[in-house]
Wavefront OBJ file of the C-alpha trace (Angstrom):
o trace
v 6.070 21.620 -54.102
v 9.569 22.729 -55.246
v 12.356 21.132 -53.248
v 14.715 23.718 -51.810
v 18.348 23.282 -52.926
v 20.835 22.891 -50.087
v 23.644 25.403 -49.758
v 26.764 23.529 -50.897
v 29.083 25.532 -48.655
v 26.950 24.657 -45.611
v 26.747 21.035 -46.708
v 30.541 20.954 -46.688
v 30.601 22.749 -43.315
v 28.270 20.365 -41.482
v 28.236 17.014 -43.289
v 29.686 14.317 -41.053
v 30.367 16.761 -38.184
v 29.560 16.230 -34.511
v 27.454 19.108 -33.220
v 26.357 20.171 -29.721
v 23.372 22.482 -29.140
v 22.745 23.870 -25.652
v 19.185 25.019 -25.013
v 18.341 22.694 -27.909
v 14.693 22.265 -26.902
v 14.025 26.023 -26.931
v 12.545 27.829 -29.918
v 15.817 28.960 -31.487
v 17.622 25.741 -30.490
v 14.864 23.688 -32.154
v 15.156 25.886 -35.242
v 18.914 25.225 -35.380
v 18.378 21.464 -35.074
v 15.673 21.536 -37.776
v 18.082 23.272 -40.204
v 21.113 21.165 -39.233
v 19.435 17.853 -39.986
v 19.240 18.826 -43.683
v 23.042 19.001 -43.887
v 23.618 15.442 -42.618
v 25.951 15.820 -39.595
v 27.001 12.543 -37.995
v 25.845 13.610 -34.524
v 23.610 16.312 -33.049
v 23.648 16.346 -29.257
v 20.732 18.331 -27.868
v 21.118 19.542 -24.263
v 18.219 20.854 -22.183
v 17.421 21.151 -18.491
v 13.705 20.676 -19.264
v 12.749 17.013 -19.345
v 9.269 17.668 -20.709
v 10.654 19.781 -23.577
v 12.982 16.921 -24.505
v 9.974 14.569 -24.512
v 8.135 16.916 -26.895
v 11.219 17.306 -29.075
v 11.580 13.524 -29.420
v 8.010 13.408 -30.712
v 8.852 16.127 -33.236
v 12.195 14.817 -34.549
v 12.224 11.189 -33.479
v 14.982 9.430 -31.540
v 17.058 7.864 -34.310
v 20.573 9.029 -35.318
v 22.014 11.583 -35.682
v 20.027 12.941 -32.720
v 20.977 12.367 -29.085
v 18.951 13.996 -26.306
v 20.685 14.989 -23.085
v 19.280 16.237 -19.793
v 21.716 18.687 -18.223
v 22.336 22.274 -17.231
v 24.990 24.699 -18.443
v 25.572 25.654 -14.797
v 27.008 22.160 -14.260
v 30.569 22.312 -15.649
v 31.183 18.578 -15.164
v 28.062 17.705 -17.168
v 29.079 20.104 -19.938
v 32.601 18.666 -20.142
v 31.165 15.178 -20.579
v 28.511 16.265 -23.091
v 30.996 18.121 -25.278
v 33.508 15.247 -25.695
v 34.601 14.756 -29.343
v 32.364 17.589 -30.593
v 33.314 19.698 -33.642
v 30.859 22.630 -33.439
v 28.999 24.162 -30.478
v 25.840 26.290 -30.698
v 25.196 27.915 -27.310
v 21.518 28.893 -27.172
v 20.751 28.063 -23.526
v 19.716 31.140 -21.541
v 17.260 32.775 -19.212
v 15.626 35.296 -21.549
v 12.535 36.820 -19.914
v 13.045 40.352 -18.590
v 10.692 40.051 -15.610
v 12.000 36.646 -14.483
v 15.614 37.793 -14.750
v 14.834 40.937 -12.743
v 13.177 38.877 -9.998
v 15.924 36.246 -10.045
v 19.186 38.088 -10.868
v 21.434 35.528 -9.140
v 20.001 32.756 -11.335
v 20.170 34.910 -14.462
v 23.902 35.403 -13.844
v 24.445 31.714 -13.081
v 22.830 30.663 -16.357
v 23.666 33.492 -18.779
v 27.158 34.371 -17.539
v 28.608 31.436 -15.604
v 26.808 28.943 -17.866
v 28.367 30.593 -20.933
v 31.764 30.557 -19.242
v 31.363 26.836 -18.569
v 30.506 26.028 -22.190
v 33.390 28.159 -23.452
v 35.856 26.517 -21.067
v 34.711 23.022 -22.088
v 34.937 24.000 -25.765
v 38.524 25.200 -25.361
v 39.569 22.098 -23.426
v 37.984 19.846 -26.056
v 39.462 21.978 -28.859
v 36.184 22.219 -30.779
v 36.517 23.932 -34.151
v 33.767 26.544 -33.738
v 31.694 28.053 -30.948
v 28.619 30.188 -31.822
v 26.925 32.167 -29.056
v 23.296 33.271 -29.482
v 22.796 36.795 -28.088
v 20.143 39.524 -28.145
v 19.856 43.218 -28.995
v 19.037 43.756 -25.304
v 22.784 43.337 -24.724
v 23.399 46.750 -26.351
v 23.333 49.583 -23.775
v 21.580 47.212 -21.319
v 18.903 48.537 -18.984
v 17.936 45.182 -17.477
v 19.504 42.187 -15.737
v 18.806 40.150 -18.867
v 20.618 42.628 -21.094
v 23.551 43.050 -18.704
v 24.009 39.289 -18.299
v 23.922 38.733 -22.065
v 26.428 41.575 -22.550
v 28.826 39.862 -20.151
v 28.315 36.584 -22.019
v 29.122 38.390 -25.294
v 32.334 39.796 -23.804
v 33.366 36.356 -22.596
v 32.830 34.941 -26.084
v 34.588 37.832 -27.861
v 37.717 37.399 -25.772
v 37.696 33.623 -25.359
v 40.365 33.307 -28.035
v 42.981 34.690 -25.640
v 42.530 31.549 -23.501
v 42.786 28.901 -26.228
v 46.589 28.843 -26.446
v 47.567 26.602 -29.372
v 43.963 25.461 -29.778
v 41.926 26.020 -32.935
v 38.516 27.127 -31.575
v 36.886 30.014 -33.437
v 34.408 32.060 -31.391
v 31.558 34.146 -32.843
v 28.371 35.836 -31.693
v 24.990 36.175 -33.394
v 22.893 39.058 -32.028
v 19.119 38.860 -32.605
v 16.037 41.009 -32.235
v 12.653 39.524 -31.321
v 12.216 36.086 -32.825
v 8.494 35.949 -33.635
v 6.861 32.754 -32.433
v 9.566 31.874 -29.930
v 8.459 30.787 -26.479
v 7.361 33.718 -24.339
v 7.604 36.199 -27.233
v 5.083 38.988 -27.690
v 3.573 36.933 -30.542
v 2.721 34.108 -28.151
v 1.314 36.547 -25.603
v -0.949 38.111 -28.223
v -1.941 34.694 -29.549
v -3.006 33.546 -26.082
v -5.048 36.726 -25.630
v -6.695 36.195 -29.030
v -7.666 32.637 -28.165
v -9.181 33.717 -24.846
v -11.030 36.673 -26.373
v -9.120 39.150 -24.215
v -7.837 42.604 -25.246
v -4.303 42.555 -26.661
v -2.119 44.433 -24.171
v 0.583 46.804 -25.425
v 2.653 48.586 -22.812
v 3.171 51.763 -24.897
v 1.845 52.837 -28.288
v 5.329 54.109 -29.268
v 7.108 50.810 -28.607
v 9.081 49.247 -31.470
v 11.103 46.069 -31.871
v 13.315 44.384 -34.449
v 11.659 41.202 -35.648
v 12.619 38.018 -37.485
v 11.265 34.520 -37.958
v 12.686 31.384 -36.300
v 13.696 30.000 -39.705
v 15.542 33.236 -40.558
v 17.311 33.110 -37.200
v 18.411 29.505 -37.670
v 19.561 30.093 -41.259
v 21.659 33.086 -40.143
v 23.310 31.059 -37.390
v 24.361 28.335 -39.836
v 25.674 30.882 -42.318
v 27.703 32.631 -39.598
v 29.268 29.301 -38.647
v 30.783 29.076 -42.116
v 32.076 32.669 -42.409
v 33.190 33.427 -38.826
v 36.883 34.121 -38.302
v 37.038 34.896 -34.555
v 35.618 37.322 -31.978
v 33.076 38.809 -34.388
v 29.451 39.797 -33.829
v 26.975 39.153 -36.663
v 23.571 40.875 -36.849
v 20.869 40.134 -39.406
v 19.454 43.197 -41.186
v 16.060 42.964 -39.547
v 13.061 45.203 -40.163
v 11.358 46.768 -37.172
v 7.695 46.847 -36.204
v 5.565 49.060 -34.025
v 4.068 46.687 -31.429
v 0.621 48.230 -31.889
v 0.849 47.446 -35.627
v 1.840 43.873 -34.793
v -1.189 43.550 -32.514
v -3.525 45.028 -35.150
v -2.193 42.727 -37.876
v -2.514 39.663 -35.668
v -6.147 40.592 -34.947
v -6.739 41.024 -38.688
v -5.229 37.650 -39.605
v -7.006 35.858 -36.730
v -10.348 37.391 -37.748
v -9.849 36.234 -41.364
v -9.286 32.687 -40.120
v -12.041 32.694 -37.557
v -14.782 35.073 -38.893
v -17.143 34.330 -35.982
v -14.586 35.662 -33.477
v -15.847 38.634 -31.493
v -14.207 41.968 -32.148
v -11.069 42.275 -30.021
v -9.573 45.504 -28.791
v -6.021 46.641 -28.092
v -5.332 47.944 -24.596
v -2.474 50.314 -23.798
v -1.134 49.721 -20.298
v 2.218 51.077 -19.174
v 5.886 50.332 -19.755
v 7.264 47.839 -17.266
v 10.302 48.755 -15.231
v 13.527 48.008 -17.149
v 11.611 47.713 -20.437
v 12.832 49.951 -23.283
v 10.627 51.707 -25.828
v 13.095 50.929 -28.629
v 15.935 48.491 -29.242
v 19.407 49.076 -30.687
v 21.456 46.636 -32.719
v 24.859 48.162 -31.931
v 26.293 50.559 -29.358
v 27.809 53.943 -30.160
v 31.289 52.504 -29.518
v 30.691 49.600 -31.919
v 29.637 51.680 -34.933
v 33.204 52.437 -36.053
v 33.890 48.667 -36.102
v 30.662 47.793 -37.870
v 30.637 46.766 -41.520
v 27.804 46.191 -44.014
v 28.025 42.505 -44.810
v 25.261 41.909 -47.357
v 22.240 40.536 -45.485
v 24.051 41.171 -42.199
v 26.142 43.643 -40.241
v 29.453 42.446 -38.875
v 31.261 43.935 -35.890
v 34.949 43.031 -35.908
v 38.100 44.383 -34.276
v 39.078 46.410 -37.345
v 38.195 50.096 -37.728
v 35.970 50.869 -40.753
v 36.770 53.792 -43.054
v 33.097 54.667 -43.464
v 30.572 54.545 -40.652
v 27.059 53.253 -41.192
v 24.336 55.803 -40.286
v 23.169 55.396 -36.699
v 19.461 55.482 -37.616
v 19.761 52.041 -39.238
v 20.490 50.488 -35.864
v 17.483 51.784 -33.884
v 14.099 50.043 -34.081
v 12.539 53.505 -33.889
v 14.162 54.832 -37.094
v 15.095 51.724 -39.115
v 13.106 50.329 -42.040
v 9.706 48.999 -40.983
v 8.393 45.590 -42.009
v 5.646 45.745 -44.623
v 2.131 44.656 -43.698
v 2.327 42.019 -46.451
v 5.501 40.475 -45.024
v 4.164 40.689 -41.454
v 0.929 38.965 -42.477
v 2.960 36.231 -44.228
v 4.987 35.499 -41.070
v 1.866 35.575 -38.848
v 0.004 33.197 -41.193
v 2.969 30.806 -41.245
v 3.070 30.804 -37.442
v -0.674 30.347 -37.157
v -0.384 27.365 -39.535
v 1.704 25.658 -36.869
v -0.958 26.120 -34.204
v -4.311 25.814 -35.994
l 1 2 3 4 5 6 7 8 9 10 11 12 13 14 15 16 17 18 19 20 21 22 23 24 25 26 27 28 29 30 31 32 33 34 35 36 37 38 39 40 41 42 43 44 45 46 47 48 49 50 51 52 53 54 55 56 57 58 59 60 61 62 63 64 65 66 67 68 69 70 71 72 73 74 75 76 77 78 79 80 81 82 83 84 85 86 87 88 89 90 91 92 93 94 95 96 97 98 99 100 101 102 103 104 105 106 107 108 109 110 111 112 113 114 115 116 117 118 119 120 121 122 123 124 125 126 127 128 129 130 131 132 133 134 135 136 137 138 139 140 141 142 143 144 145 146 147 148 149 150 151 152 153 154 155 156 157 158 159 160 161 162 163 164 165 166 167 168 169 170 171 172 173 174 175 176 177 178 179 180 181 182 183 184 185 186 187 188 189 190 191 192 193 194 195 196 197 198 199 200 201 202 203 204 205 206 207 208 209 210 211 212 213 214 215 216 217 218 219 220 221 222 223 224 225 226 227 228 229 230 231 232 233 234 235 236 237 238 239 240 241 242 243 244 245 246 247 248 249 250 251 252 253 254 255 256 257 258 259 260 261 262 263 264 265 266 267 268 269 270 271 272 273 274 275 276 277 278 279 280 281 282 283 284 285 286 287 288 289 290 291 292 293 294 295 296 297 298 299 300 301 302 303 304 305 306 307 308 309 310 311 312 313 314 315 316 317 318 319 320 321 322 323 324 325 326 327 328 329 330 331 332 333 334 335 336 337 338 339
C-alpha cells in the first residue's frame, strides 16, 4: 500500500496547534478529527452532547494525546467558554440537521443552530482564536425549511462576526456542503437499513436530485479552507449531483454483488415530504455576482466578480452528474466500513 504524502502547507497550519471541534462525534466531526490527527496538532478537544457517541469515538481513536473528549452542549455558553480556553482553531460542526426533527422542534433547532453558533463565535472572539470554520449546508440557500433557515442565520452570524472582534485576530469562514454520503441519518444510511431488512428502497420523488460528496472529501475540504480563508468567505466544493433514484438503483446493484443470495429489492416512489425540495442550490441568485471559480471549489467573498458563473452549475438538477463508476466506488468504500 502506497503511503499518502501529507500536504506540507497543512502540516505547517496544524502542527503543534490546539484545536476545538464541536459536534466532534458526528459524521463530519469524526472525519475532521481523523484528518487532523495526521497533521500532529498538540491538542484536539472533541465536544459532544452525546455521551454514548463519545464512548464509541474513544474506541475508534483511543484516549491518548492529543485527543481530549468533552461532554457539553453549544447551547451552554459557560461550558463553551471553558472548553475553548487557549484554543488556536475552532471547527464548528455541532448542529441539528434532520429536516423533519427541526420542523417538529423549531425552538430547539434555533437554540442549537443559531444561538449555539452565536455562543461558539462569542467564545472564539473573547479567546482570540486564530480561525473559526463553520460547517453549513446547501439547504441554507433559499431556505424552505426550519433547518435551512436556521443554518442561513448561522451563516450570517459567521460572515459578519469580524465586525465584533475589535483588535482581535480571529478569521471567520464558512464551508457549505451538499449531502455527505454515509453521514448519520443520510439517505445512504436509510437505503442501507432498508437493504439489510429486505424492504423496498423509498424515494419521495423520481425527479429528486442532490449534490453528493464523501466524508473524506468533506473533511479534506474543511482543512484546506482553514489554510486559505481570509475572512467572511463561503467555500463550496465542486460536487457532482445524483438523481436519488439512480443512487437507490446503484446501491441495490452493489449490495446484490456482495450478497448474491439477497432477494430482489424494489424501489418505491412515495411523495415529497412537506418542506422537502426536489433540487438543491449551492448559491443564491444574490450571491452569484460575488462567486468565484476557485479550482476545486467556489468561493463567495465580498468582492464583485467581473464574470458571472453560469447559474446551471449551482443547481443539482442541471449540474454535472456523478458517474456510475464513481458512485459505485463511494458506495463500495462505505459498505467496506459496515460489512
